[in-house]
C-alpha positions in Angstrom: 0.1 0.1 0.1 1.4 3.4 -0.9 0.9 6.0 1.9 0.4 9.8 1.4 4.0 10.4 2.0 4.9 8.1 -0.9 6.2 5.1 1.1 5.3 1.8 0.0 4.1 -0.6 2.9 3.2 -4.2 3.0 0.7 -5.8 5.3 0.2 -9.5 5.9 -3.3 -11.1 6.1 -3.1 -11.5 10.0 -3.1 -7.7 10.4 -5.7 -6.9 7.8 -9.5 -7.5 7.7 -10.1 -6.5 4.2 -8.9 -4.1 1.6 -10.4 -2.7 -1.7 -8.3 -2.5 -4.8 -9.1 -0.6 -7.9 -8.3 -1.7 -11.3 -6.8 0.7 -13.6 -8.0 2.6 -15.8 -11.5 1.4 -15.4 -11.7 2.0 -11.5 -13.7 -1.4 -11.0 -13.2 -2.2 -7.2 -12.2 -5.5 -6.0 -12.8 -6.5 -2.4 -10.2 -8.9 -0.8 -10.8 -10.3 2.6 -8.5 -12.0 5.2 -10.0 -15.4 5.9 -8.6 -18.4 7.9 -8.2 -21.0 5.5 -6.6 -24.6 5.5 -5.0 -23.7 2.1 -7.1 -26.4 0.4 -5.5 -29.2 2.5 -8.5 -31.3 3.7 -6.2 -33.5 5.8 -5.2 -30.4 8.1 -6.9 -28.5 10.7 -4.3 -25.9 10.5 -5.8 -22.5 9.1 -3.8 -19.6 8.0 -5.0 -16.1 7.4 -5.1 -15.6 3.6 -6.4 -13.0 1.3 -9.2 -14.0 -1.0 -11.2 -12.1 -3.6 -14.8 -11.5 -2.2 -17.2 -11.6 -5.3 -20.6 -11.2 -3.8 -22.5 -10.5 -0.4 -25.0 -12.8 1.4 -25.2 -15.8 3.5 -23.1 -17.8 1.1 -20.2 -15.9 -0.3 -18.4 -16.8 -3.5 -14.5 -16.1 -3.3 -11.8 -16.6 -5.6 -8.2 -17.1 -5.6 -5.7 -17.0 -8.5 -3.1 -19.7 -8.9 0.0 -18.7 -11.0 2.4 -21.0 -12.5 4.6 -21.1 -15.6 4.2 -23.6 -18.3 6.3 -24.5 -21.2 4.6 -24.2 -24.6 4.6 -27.6 -26.4 6.4 -26.2 -29.6 9.5 -24.6 -27.8 12.4 -27.0 -26.8 14.3 -26.4 -23.6 17.8 -25.3 -24.1 20.2 -28.0 -23.3 17.3 -30.0 -21.7 17.6 -27.9 -18.7 14.8 -27.4 -16.1 13.9 -23.8 -15.6 12.3 -23.0 -12.2 10.7 -19.5 -12.2 11.4 -19.2 -8.3 15.2 -19.2 -9.0 15.6 -17.9 -12.6 14.5 -14.7 -14.2 11.4 -15.2 -16.3 12.3 -17.0 -19.5 10.7 -16.0 -22.7 10.3 -19.7 -23.6 7.8 -19.9 -20.8 4.1 -18.7 -20.5 2.5 -17.5 -17.4 -0.6 -19.6 -16.6 -3.3 -18.2 -14.2 -6.1 -20.5 -12.8 -9.1 -19.0 -11.1 -10.1 -21.3 -8.1 -13.3 -20.8 -6.5 -14.6 -21.2 -2.9 -17.7 -20.8 -1.0 -17.5 -19.0 2.5 -20.6 -20.6 4.4 -22.3 -18.7 7.2 -20.4 -20.5 9.9 -17.0 -19.2 8.2 -16.2 -22.7 6.8 -14.5 -22.4 3.3 -15.6 -25.1 1.0 -13.3 -25.8 -2.0 -15.3 -26.0 -5.3 -13.1 -28.6 -7.2 -16.0 -29.4 -9.8 -17.8 -26.1 -9.6 -21.1 -27.1 -11.0 -21.2 -30.4 -9.2 -20.0 -29.0 -5.9 -22.3 -26.1 -5.9 -25.4 -28.2 -6.4 -24.5 -30.5 -3.7 -24.3 -27.6 -1.3 -27.5 -26.1 -2.5 -29.4 -29.1 -1.5 -33.1 -28.8 -1.8 -32.8 -25.4 -3.8 -30.5 -27.2 -6.4 -33.5 -27.8 -8.8 -34.7 -24.1 -8.6 -31.1 -22.9 -9.1 -30.5 -25.2 -12.1 -33.8 -24.1 -13.7 -32.5 -20.3 -13.1 -29.4 -21.2 -14.7 -30.9 -22.8 -17.8 -33.5 -19.8 -18.2 -30.7 -17.2 -18.1 -28.3 -19.0 -20.2 -25.7 -18.9 -17.5 -22.2 -20.6 -17.6 -20.3 -22.1 -14.6 -17.1 -21.2 -16.2 -17.5 -17.4 -16.0 -16.9 -15.5 -12.9 -19.9 -13.0 -13.3 -22.3 -15.9 -14.1 -21.1 -17.8 -10.9 -21.8 -14.6 -8.8 -25.4 -14.6 -10.4 -25.8 -18.2 -9.5 -24.6 -17.8 -6.0 -26.9 -14.6 -5.6 -29.7 -16.3 -6.8 -29.3 -19.2 -4.3 -29.0 -16.5 -1.6 -32.1 -15.0 -2.6 -33.8 -18.4 -2.2 -32.2 -18.9 1.1 -33.6 -15.2 2.4 -36.9 -16.1 1.0 -37.3 -19.2 2.9 -36.2 -17.4 6.0 -38.8 -14.7 5.7 -41.4 -17.3 4.9 -40.3 -19.2 8.1 -40.6 -16.2 10.1 -44.0 -15.4 8.7 -45.5 -18.7 9.6 -43.9 -18.3 13.1 -46.0 -15.0 13.5 
């Protein structure tokens, strides 16, 4: 973060609740939240504060992280059959940067669920509302591979959950 005096400062996720970054030149805001996460290791109970891109609001929150790695194009041979590791060498023009978007759901109990197979995992979590969500996806021609479509899908599920809660409150009164 750049302070008013021009100095650059860095903060770790343990010291930050959230921050908002703006894309240049559009000014589109992105909200990053510090969440305790098991780093995708299902076998571990250890959780580490980690920044995640919060894509929506609601009882169920869609969050995204990006996985960066370098990949060698199939048509470019390695020089002298040497292995280049980007952690130790300057970026090599023979390698391509690859970015994978990884999606998770933040549940109301603060549990983070990894969406390995986005469509399948979402519908498993949607439970009894899954059929309604599938109908909504079909009617609106949504695609599970597009981030803004995923946000719409999760937001629709959240609206169904909110509607159910309101109906339950009305029947109690």
